[in-house]
C-alpha positions in Angstrom: 0.0 0.0 0.0 2.8 2.4 0.9 4.4 1.7 -2.4 1.3 2.4 -4.3 0.7 5.7 -2.5 4.4 6.8 -3.1 4.1 5.9 -6.8 0.9 8.0 -7.1 2.6 11.0 -5.4 5.6 10.7 -7.6 3.5 10.4 -10.8 1.4 13.5 -9.8 4.6 15.4 -9.0 6.2 14.4 -12.4 3.1 15.6 -14.2 3.8 19.1 -13.0 7.5 18.9 -13.7 7.4 20.9 -16.9 4.2 23.0 -16.2 5.4 25.4 -13.5 4.0 28.8 -14.3 2.4 30.4 -11.2 1.1 33.9 -11.2 3.5 36.6 -10.0 3.0 36.6 -6.3 1.1 33.3 -6.4 3.5 31.6 -4.0 2.9 34.4 -1.5 -0.9 34.2 -1.8 -1.4 33.5 2.0 0.9 36.1 3.3 -0.1 39.2 1.2 -3.3 39.9 3.3 -1.8 39.5 6.8 0.8 41.9 8.4 2.3 39.3 10.6 2.8 36.8 7.8 4.1 39.6 5.5 6.9 40.6 7.9 7.5 37.6 10.0 5.8 34.6 8.4 7.8 31.4 9.1 7.3 27.7 9.6 9.1 28.0 12.9 6.8 30.8 14.3 8.9 33.9 13.4 11.8 35.7 15.1 10.0 35.8 18.6 7.4 33.0 18.0 4.1 34.5 17.5 1.0 32.5 16.4 -2.3 33.3 14.8 -4.8 31.4 12.7 -2.9 32.2 9.5 0.3 30.5 10.9 -1.1 27.1 9.9 -0.7 27.9 6.1 3.1 27.6 6.7 3.1 24.9 9.3 0.0 23.4 10.9 2.0 22.4 14.0 2.6 26.0 15.2 -0.5 26.4 17.4 0.0 23.2 19.3 1.2 24.9 22.5 -1.5 27.5 22.7 -3.5 27.7 25.9 -5.8 30.5 24.9 -8.5 31.0 22.2 -7.1 33.2 19.4 -9.3 35.4 17.1 -7.7 37.5 14.3 -9.0 39.6 11.4 -6.8 41.3 8.8 -7.0 43.1 5.5 -4.7 44.5 2.8 -4.5 46.8 -0.1 -2.1 46.0 -3.0 -1.5 49.3 -4.9 0.1 49.5 -8.3 2.0 52.8 -8.2 3.2 52.7 -11.8 0.2 51.5 -13.9 0.4 52.0 -17.6 -2.5 54.4 -17.9 -1.3 56.5 -15.0 -4.1 55.4 -12.7 -3.5 53.6 -9.5 -5.0 50.1 -9.6 -5.8 48.6 -6.2 -6.3 44.9 -5.3 -7.3 43.8 -1.8 -7.3 40.8 0.5 -8.9 39.8 3.7 -8.2 37.0 6.2 -9.8 35.8 9.4 -9.6 32.8 11.7 -9.6 31.2 15.1 -7.4 28.9 17.3 -9.2 26.9 19.8 -7.2 24.8 22.4 -8.9 21.7 24.0 -7.6 19.3 26.6 -6.2 16.9 23.9 -5.5 18.9 20.7 -5.6 22.4 19.3 -8.0 23.2 16.5 -7.4 25.9 14.0 -9.4 27.5 11.2 -8.5 30.1 8.6 -10.3 31.8 5.7 -8.2 33.8 3.2 -9.6 35.8 0.4 -7.5 37.6 -2.4 -8.9 39.8 -5.2 -6.0 41.2 -7.3 -6.5 41.5 -11.1 -3.7 43.8 -12.2 -2.2 42.2 -15.4 1.3 42.3 -13.9 0.2 40.7 -10.7 -2.9 38.8 -11.7 -3.7 36.6 -8.7 -7.5 36.7 -9.7 -10.2 36.1 -7.2 -9.9 33.3 -4.6 -11.2 32.1 -1.3 -9.2 29.4 0.5 -10.2 27.7 3.7 -7.7 25.8 6.0 -8.8 23.6 8.9 -6.0 22.3 11.2 -5.3 20.2 14.2 -2.1 20.2 16.2 -0.7 18.6 19.3 2.4 18.7 21.6 3.8 15.2 21.5 6.5 16.0 24.0 7.8 19.3 25.7 10.0 19.7 22.6 8.1 18.2 19.7 4.8 19.4 18.2 3.1 18.0 15.1 0.1 19.1 13.1 -2.0 18.6 9.9 -4.3 20.7 7.8 -7.0 20.0 5.2 -7.8 22.8 2.8 -10.0 23.7 -0.1 -9.8 26.8 -2.4 -12.3 28.4 -4.8 -11.0 30.5 -7.7 -13.4 32.6 -9.7 -13.6 35.6 -12.0 -11.3 34.3 -14.7 -13.1 31.0 -15.1 -13.8 28.8 -12.1 -11.6 26.2 -10.4 -11.2 24.3 -7.2 -8.2 23.1 -5.1 -8.3 20.5 -2.3 -5.5 18.9 -0.3 -3.6 18.6 3.0 -0.6 19.9 4.8 1.8 18.2 7.4 4.2 19.9 9.8 6.4 19.6 12.8 8.4 21.9 15.1 11.2 20.9 17.5 12.3 23.2 20.2 15.7 23.4 21.9 16.0 25.6 25.0 19.6 26.6 24.3 22.1 26.1 21.5 25.3 28.0 22.1 24.4 31.7 22.6 21.0 31.1 21.0 17.8 30.7 23.1 14.4 29.2 22.3 15.7 27.5 19.2 13.1 26.2 16.8 13.7 23.8 14.0 10.6 23.2 11.7 9.7 21.2 8.6 6.4 21.1 6.6 5.1 19.5 3.5 2.4 21.8 2.1 -0.2 21.7 -0.7 -0.5 17.9 -1.1 -3.5 17.3 -3.3 -5.3 18.6 -6.3 -4.1 22.1 -7.3 -6.0 24.8 -9.1 -5.6 23.9 -12.8 -4.6 25.7 -16.0 -8.2 26.3 -16.8 -8.1 29.3 -14.6 -7.1 32.1 -17.1 -4.7 34.4 -15.3 -1.3 35.5 -16.3 1.7 33.4 -15.1 5.3 34.6 -14.6 6.1 33.6 -18.2 3.5 36.0 -19.5 1.0 33.4 -20.7 -2.1 31.8 -19.2 -0.8 28.3 -20.0 -0.3 25.8 -17.1 -1.0 28.4 -14.4 -1.3 26.9 -11.0 -0.5 28.3 -7.5 0.5 27.9 -4.8 2.9 25.2 -5.9 1.7 21.7 -5.4 4.0 19.6 -3.1 5.9 22.4 -1.4 8.5 21.3 1.2 9.5 24.0 3.7 12.4 24.0 6.2 12.8 26.7 8.9 15.1 27.8 11.7 14.5 30.4 14.3 15.9 31.5 17.6 16.2 34.3 20.1 19.5 36.2 19.6 19.6 38.4 22.7 17.8 39.6 25.8 18.8 42.9 27.4 17.4 44.3 30.6 15.1 43.0 33.3 11.5 41.9 32.9 10.0 45.4 33.1 12.3 46.9 30.6 13.4 44.0 28.6 14.6 44.2 25.0 14.5 40.9 23.0 15.8 40.2 19.6 15.4 37.2 17.4 15.5 36.0 13.8 14.0 33.3 11.5 15.0 31.9 8.1 12.9 29.7 5.8 13.5 27.8 2.5 10.7 26.5 0.5 10.7 24.5 -2.8 7.4 24.9 -4.6 6.6 21.9 -6.9 10.4 21.0 -6.5 11.0 23.6 -9.3 11.7 26.8 -7.4 13.5 28.1 -4.3 12.1 30.8 -2.1 14.1 32.3 0.8 12.4 34.2 3.6 14.0 35.8 6.5 12.9 38.0 9.4 14.5 39.9 12.3 12.2 41.0 15.2 12.4 43.1 18.3 10.2 43.1 21.4 10.4 46.0 23.9 8.8 45.3 27.3 6.6 42.8 25.7 4.6 45.7 24.5 6.0 47.1 21.2 6.9 44.7 18.4 9.0 45.6 15.3 9.7 43.2 12.5 11.8 43.6 9.4 11.6 40.8 6.8 12.9 40.0 3.3 12.2 37.4 0.7 13.6 36.3 -2.6 11.7 34.1 -5.2 14.3 32.7 -7.6 11.9 31.9 -10.4 10.3 35.3 -10.3 13.7 37.0 -10.2 14.9 34.9 -13.2 11.8 36.0 -15.0 12.7 39.6 -14.8 11.2 40.6 -11.5 13.0 43.2 -9.4 14.3 42.3 -6.0 11.8 43.1 -3.3 12.4 45.7 -0.7 12.3 44.6 3.0 9.0 44.4 4.7 8.3 46.3 7.9 5.7 45.6 10.6 4.8 47.2 13.8 2.5 45.9 16.6 1.4 46.9 20.1 -0.1 44.8 22.9 -3.2 46.2 24.7 -4.4 44.4 27.8 -8.2 44.4 28.2 -9.7 43.9 31.6 -13.2 42.5 31.7 -13.6 42.6 35.6 -15.9 39.5 35.4 -15.5 35.8 35.4 -12.8 33.6 36.8 -9.2 35.0 37.3 -8.1 33.4 34.1 -10.6 35.4 32.0 -10.4 38.8 33.7 -7.8 39.9 31.3 -7.2 39.5 27.5 -4.7 40.8 25.0 -5.4 42.6 21.8 -2.5 43.2 19.4 -3.1 45.6 16.5 -0.5 45.3 13.8 0.4 47.0 10.5 2.7 45.9 7.8 4.1 47.2 4.5 6.3 45.9 1.7 7.2 47.2 -1.8 7.1 44.3 -4.2 8.8 44.2 -7.6 9.2 48.0 -7.3 5.6 48.6 -8.7 3.5 47.2 -5.9 2.9 48.4 -2.4 1.3 45.8 -0.1 -0.3 47.7 2.9 -1.7 45.4 5.5 -3.4 45.9 9.0 -5.2 43.7 11.4 -5.9 42.8 15.0 -5.3 39.5 16.9 -7.0 38.9 20.2 -5.8 36.4 22.8 -8.8 35.6 25.0 -8.0 35.0 28.7 -4.6 34.6 30.3 -1.9 31.9 30.0 -1.6 29.5 32.9 2.0 30.0 34.0 1.6 28.7 37.6 2.7 25.0 37.9 0.3 22.6 39.6 0.8 22.0 43.3 0.8 18.5 44.7 -0.4 18.3 48.3 -0.1 15.1 50.3 -2.1 14.4 53.4 -3.5 18.0 53.3 -0.1 19.2 54.5 -0.7 17.6 57.8 1.5 14.9 59.3 2.3 13.7 62.8 5.9 13.0 63.6 
């Protein structure tokens, strides 16, 4: 049975071997409408490990350690500042989702919409839904899996369906590095959007257009570089680096550096390079920049764990291929407080006669 499955996967991958023509920006479809993904998206959780529902599109294992329900909503505008007729063309995207921890596993759901029809970055119209489950197998190892389906319309109609797998391994200390995370994922295993969807690919034609790339391995490394100051005035810096290989025919490198001050202000600078897009004449992207703030909300009701929640508004920007500005904003809400008090074990009600 294993041989039959492997043969089927290899046959499907081979069928795509000479038909790799994604739309420009197609491999970034799930990060363009979310400021955190735009500036710190990583299969290992980013420079300082932050998680939202959209994290599962890079690695479904990332939410495994979450103790609180997470809700987030983001949107973006993609502006063409150098359109041929002198008018600025604007595309847009939206994303929303939830992470729900339970006693045994963590459930995640994410809905992502993109509506971008500029001829030079013709992603078309799409709505993609991811549903994920993740679990901490040990204190160090987390695993996860997604199922997903996508609906593409406006340039014909098409459908994608498939699954993702991922894992994260954490090491407390490695040399001078702290909170080291090593991650791997295999994404987009299934039926991709087909060439019947008539949008422009990176070769300038509508032939064999399909994105994101079917069977995309992703490897990632992230760690905390330094911590300066005490808890009340602490400055923390970290980095992440990812390599992905869409359809085994492309190499995409993504890296990010992040700073956190007093666990209140968050600054991230990221950069990415898509080798196939660059070889097709695209200009090198400028670094992305993201800024976020943590706001503590007190409800004054309920149990002590639910009296306070955290709201993190975030904005992000990146200039892509010189002509396009991706401006993104959103908010992530962590409901309740993390349980950081270890359990107490009391024997004989603390009473003993000696």
